[in-house]
C-alpha atoms as one frame of an Amber mdcrd trajectory, in Angstrom:
protein
  68.596  28.168  80.782  67.164  29.689  77.614  69.623  31.549  75.424  69.206
  35.267  74.863  68.762  36.716  71.392  72.356  37.931  71.449  73.689  34.500
  72.381  71.758  32.909  69.518  73.084  35.488  67.098  69.652  36.973  66.493
  68.966  40.659  66.035  67.129  42.251  68.943  64.260  44.640  68.335  65.174
  48.058  69.609  62.695  49.865  71.857  61.300  53.255  70.775  63.608  56.247
  71.114  63.395  57.407  74.743  61.376  60.626  74.935  63.303  61.691  78.013
  66.543  61.617  75.988  65.430  63.864  73.161  61.918  64.869  72.062  62.514
  64.293  68.346  58.883  64.419  67.248  58.331  67.704  69.071  61.488  69.202
  67.580  60.400  68.237  64.073  56.879  69.561  64.619  58.323  72.868  65.820
  60.327  73.129  62.604  57.286  72.183  60.529  55.221  74.981  62.080  58.016
  77.527  61.581  58.571  76.544  57.947  62.145  75.390  58.633  61.726  71.615
  58.270  64.355  70.167  55.929  63.850  67.268  53.531  66.054  65.383  51.103
  65.120  65.515  47.411  66.428  63.120  44.816  67.788  64.732  41.648  70.211
  64.081  38.820  72.798  66.530  37.443  72.526  67.411  33.759  74.733  69.274
  31.295  74.473  73.037  30.840  73.862  73.970  34.485  70.668  71.929  34.633
  69.286  69.348  37.050  66.545  66.744  36.680  63.997  66.683  39.498  61.362
  64.008  38.964  60.251  64.272  35.358  61.320  67.913  34.963  64.601  69.543
  33.962  65.274  72.783  35.840  67.926  75.448  35.380  69.999  75.037  38.523
  70.595  78.319  40.353  71.354  76.675  43.712  74.549  74.672  43.165  78.142
  75.610  43.915  79.628  74.232  40.682  80.530  77.782  39.697  82.730  76.905
  36.711  80.728  73.873  35.592  83.710  71.560  36.121  81.902  68.714  37.866
  81.135  67.049  34.507  84.308  68.153  32.710  85.771  65.304  30.586  89.379
  66.015  31.630  88.493  65.660  35.319  86.675  62.382  34.752  89.489  61.013
  32.617  92.260  61.860  35.074  90.247  60.560  38.006  89.976  57.207  36.247
  93.704  57.212  35.426  94.695  57.839  39.044  92.278  55.169  40.291  93.661
  52.559  37.882  97.246  53.309  38.914  96.870  53.901  42.677  93.685  51.919
  43.412  90.192  52.768  44.578  91.048  53.962  48.068  93.958  55.257  50.147
  93.302  52.394  52.635  94.658  54.285  55.656  95.515  57.673  57.077  98.427
  59.475  55.475 100.552  58.910  58.587 100.150  55.138  58.255 100.405  54.158
  54.579  97.991  56.437  52.741 100.434  59.181  51.819 100.567  58.342  48.117
 102.987  60.219  45.883 100.104  61.721  43.888  98.854  63.478  47.034 102.186
  65.173  47.680 102.521  66.179  44.030  99.090  67.854  44.015  99.817  69.635
  47.306 102.965  71.143  45.783 100.960  72.176  42.730  98.359  73.954  44.891
 101.096  75.709  46.881 102.728  76.988  43.664  99.443  78.254  42.249  98.393
  79.828  45.556 101.836  81.332  46.190 102.138  79.835  49.681 105.013  77.854
  51.135 103.100  74.659  51.809  99.703  72.978  51.563  98.025  70.140  53.462
  95.042  68.417  51.820  92.050  67.166  53.803  88.712  65.511  53.099  86.362
  68.514  53.221  86.125  72.181  54.042  84.000  71.441  57.094  86.576  68.998
  58.412  89.383  71.437  57.668  87.803  74.373  59.523  86.690  72.254  62.456
  90.092  70.616  62.879  92.237  73.655  62.076  90.736  75.931  64.706  90.795
  73.152  67.286  94.502  72.623  66.587  95.527  76.300  66.550  93.446  77.668
  69.420  92.849  76.682  73.037  91.074  78.010  76.116  93.669  80.778  76.435
  92.893  82.086  72.933  90.545  84.923  72.054  88.835  84.083  68.748  87.484
  87.130  66.887  84.895  85.716  64.515  82.842  87.540  61.886  79.168  87.370
  62.830  78.268  85.651  59.537  81.025  83.040  59.481  80.132  79.557  58.226
  78.949  76.951  60.731  82.187  74.974  60.326  84.196  77.955  61.583  81.793
  78.510  64.456  81.927  74.862  65.522  85.709  74.759  65.147  86.020  77.775
  67.431  83.759  76.120  69.988  85.688  72.870  69.817  88.947  74.703  70.504
  87.678  75.881  73.885  88.762  79.441  73.147  86.686  82.481  74.048  84.657
  83.525  71.001  84.172  87.249  70.416  81.934  88.028  67.443  82.413  91.253
  65.523  79.814  92.883  63.299  79.847  91.542  59.763  82.730  93.055  57.751
  83.000  95.883  60.294  86.712  96.542  60.776  86.087  99.464  63.133  84.186
  97.182  65.489  86.880  94.510  65.239  89.616  97.053  65.942  87.797  98.257
  69.051  87.447  94.700  70.316  91.113  93.961  69.644  92.192  97.123  71.460
  90.173  96.061  74.507  91.851  92.644  74.647  94.883  92.080  76.906  98.113
  92.399  74.889  99.581  89.152  76.231  96.519  87.094  75.201  96.715  84.911
  72.094  94.371  86.244  69.436  92.938  84.704  66.273  90.849  86.514  63.642
  88.578  84.308  61.552  86.713  85.318  58.396  85.732  84.254  54.872  86.901
  85.803  51.611  83.462  85.302  50.025  80.596  84.795  52.442  78.578  81.755
  51.434  75.088  83.087  52.148  75.587  86.770  51.283  78.051  86.759  48.398
  79.991  89.748  49.745  83.698  90.122  50.507  85.627  91.667  53.428  88.481
  94.161  53.373  91.235  91.543  53.462  94.064  94.068  53.394  92.493  95.886
  56.339  92.104  92.619  58.243  95.736  91.786  57.522  96.877  95.149  58.897
  94.834  94.698  62.074  96.240  91.216  62.569  99.802  92.524  62.242  99.230
  95.449  64.618  97.653  93.299  67.306  99.875  90.236  66.794  96.866  88.106
  65.926  96.741  85.016  63.752  94.557  85.576  60.667  92.638  82.609  59.243
  90.615  83.012  56.040  88.183  80.530  54.484  88.374  80.775  50.676  85.744
  78.090  49.959  83.528  80.217  47.710  86.346  82.190  46.103  88.272  79.118
  44.933  87.970  78.731  41.178  86.083  81.994  40.758  88.272  84.859  41.981
  91.933  85.785  42.030  94.895  84.808  39.888  94.214  81.451  38.190  91.060
  81.228  40.286  93.021  80.566  43.471  91.115  83.023  45.650  91.529  86.529
  47.018  94.140  85.955  49.736  97.578  86.871  48.425 100.878  85.586  49.871
 101.706  87.327  53.127  98.119  88.462  53.682  97.037  85.681  56.093  98.706
  83.052  58.242  96.381  80.200  57.264  94.005  79.823  54.325  91.414  77.125
  53.775  90.340  76.315  50.237  87.907  73.692  48.978  87.504  71.630  45.826
  83.835  70.728  46.207  82.526  74.023  44.854  84.176  76.055  42.094  86.639
  73.248  41.412  83.778  70.800  40.857  85.271  67.864  42.803  85.722  67.211
  46.532  88.299  67.800  49.246  89.985  70.774  50.855  93.362  72.200  51.748
  95.086  74.397  54.300  97.785  76.705  52.924 100.420  78.416  55.038 104.082
  78.347  56.056 105.970  75.038  56.216 106.034  75.264  60.009 102.229  75.308
  60.072 101.996  72.182  57.932 104.452  70.289  60.128 102.511  71.316  63.216
  99.157  70.270  61.729 100.503  66.887  60.633 101.220  66.253  64.305  98.407
  68.081  66.089  95.383  68.278  63.761  92.989  65.511  64.776  90.944  65.665
  61.574  94.113  64.895  59.610  95.827  62.438  61.956  92.808  60.176  62.445
  91.197  60.297  58.976  91.675  58.043  55.984  93.307  59.934  53.118  91.323
  61.042  50.072  90.906  58.354  47.382  93.264  58.541  44.370  90.406  59.197
  41.928  89.573  62.408  43.804  93.237  63.459  43.803  93.349  62.916  40.041
  90.232  65.009  39.483  91.579  67.784  41.725  94.819  67.727  39.711  92.885
  68.127  36.461  90.631  70.781  37.977  93.659  72.891  38.887  94.811  72.720
  35.271  91.378  73.726  33.995  90.889  76.497  36.571  94.165  78.141  35.564
  92.936  78.649  31.989  89.351  79.766  32.663  89.691  83.551  32.798  86.996
  83.966  30.120  84.549  81.912  32.166  85.295  84.025  35.226  84.609  87.218
  33.269  81.340  85.712  32.022  80.376  84.732  35.579  81.002  88.257  36.828
  78.854  89.718  34.039  76.006  87.317  34.848  76.147  88.295  38.518  76.008
  92.001  37.702  73.052  91.501  35.331  71.145  89.379  37.841  71.602  91.849
  40.703  70.559  94.800  38.549  67.480  93.004  37.225  66.312  91.886  40.667
  66.937  95.294  42.241  64.858  96.980  39.524  62.005  94.658  40.545  62.373
  95.804  44.145  64.157  92.747  45.530  66.916  93.137  48.132  70.170  91.424
  47.095  72.162  92.612  50.092  75.832  93.517  49.652  76.503  90.769  47.100
  79.281  91.440  44.585  80.094  87.892  43.471  78.534  84.816  41.839  76.374
  84.361  44.964  73.258  86.548  44.930  70.921  86.375  47.933  67.317  87.497
  47.533  66.254  88.529  51.029  62.675  87.521  51.908  62.726  87.672  55.707
  59.999  85.167  56.530  60.786  81.465  56.030  57.352  80.625  54.617  57.581
  83.463  52.088  60.973  82.190  50.987  59.489  78.713  50.541  56.629  80.128
  48.494  59.065  81.958  46.230  61.156  78.822  45.819  58.043  76.860  44.783
  57.106  79.596  42.311  60.567  79.544  40.731  60.420  75.775  40.351  57.043
  76.035  38.664  58.683  78.453  36.208  61.540  76.010  35.518  64.256  77.183
  37.924  65.815  75.596  41.006  66.200  78.306  43.649  66.304  76.712  47.078
  65.037  78.623  50.127  67.665  79.101  52.848  66.123  79.346  56.303  67.188
  79.412  59.974  69.379  78.132  61.504  71.527  78.329  58.351  70.824  82.073
  58.359  69.666  84.278  61.275  65.998  84.500  62.226  64.111  86.897  59.972
  66.724  86.636  57.210  65.387  83.753  55.124  66.245  84.054  51.465  66.658
  82.476  48.086  70.395  82.006  47.656  71.039  82.192  43.930  74.394  80.898
  42.718  75.558  81.317  39.171  77.475  78.899  36.981  79.702  79.711  34.000
  77.512  77.318  31.993  74.501  79.595  32.468  73.668  81.826  29.534  72.386
  85.396  29.464  69.068  83.896  28.365  68.983  81.735  31.507  69.479  84.794
  33.716  66.880  86.841  31.852  64.407  83.991  32.240  65.108  83.834  35.974
  64.511  87.582  36.320  61.174  87.227  34.515  60.202  84.423  36.902  60.844
  86.739  39.856  58.732  89.442  38.218  55.631  87.242  38.311  55.886  86.331
  42.006  53.185  87.700  44.266  53.545  87.633  48.035  50.382  86.201  49.615
  49.581  87.851  52.926
């Protein structure tokens, strides 16, 4: 009997993707027609808030490296030091043999700076939100979620099996009404962000905290886009006692990678046992822990950069509004320029690139239908001249009907 390809150790040619399983070509064509098709672009980071795309150097107004720490010499040096001492990788989950002493030391450092009892580090903000909500909520939980919450929070709520009740964006009156209509004995969880990633606005955190206390609800706040930029030592807007669980990330304002959950010691102990994304994941590599450690040191001393970033944001909003552009309710380093139509947003993005600026178009499903935009994000390395040049580039854009 002739041997099969598998028996002979030969690779078998896979048949075409079954159309009945998923019409991939049709899905992509639908996106192409709607102007929402996504593509990967190769680029190289440069100093001074710049990026090289092909043979051009553009001023980068689309990244999340808000303090410009991703190329900071101290971070690179300490990352190398930790790698040389602890090795290239953690080699296992923290519950097996990956709980290196450097990890625990950095967690304690974050907890001190944040003013919370304990901290648990994880690989990414997406993983943290997905796993945290799945661990804290179940099908008996009512999850009150801001309408504009990040996808990771939405997916985490879905994964938990809880009933999701969306309240109007930053509308505490609407949230209060929904909470009042919920059965008192039902477990409740309120989920929001301290700086919304696509709109650059902030909620009334003190008001949310009061509502959570009145209705005996757990309050979870994602501080991804506040970390490094806002609050004491750049540790975000949520103060001790204001929320039960806080998620922070190091891949944005901190310039590195990774995330953490801050809360009471009881929460950390529970998550170590019940949080799937922690239990079943390999720990962060030592080089990343070293760079996070250095980033915390740098963030604590960067008040001047934060003041500069705030001034740039105010100047950019004012300049764009004078030109007639809608920047929404932004009050932070994130400034959306609302264009509505996806193809118009793409045209504006192409115009900005021609003028020497990277301003990526954000389209559905990342944002709701009809709310496509250019999401501008500022960096402390940007100069006033950079912002003035960007405003001039917007002034020469003409919408083609």
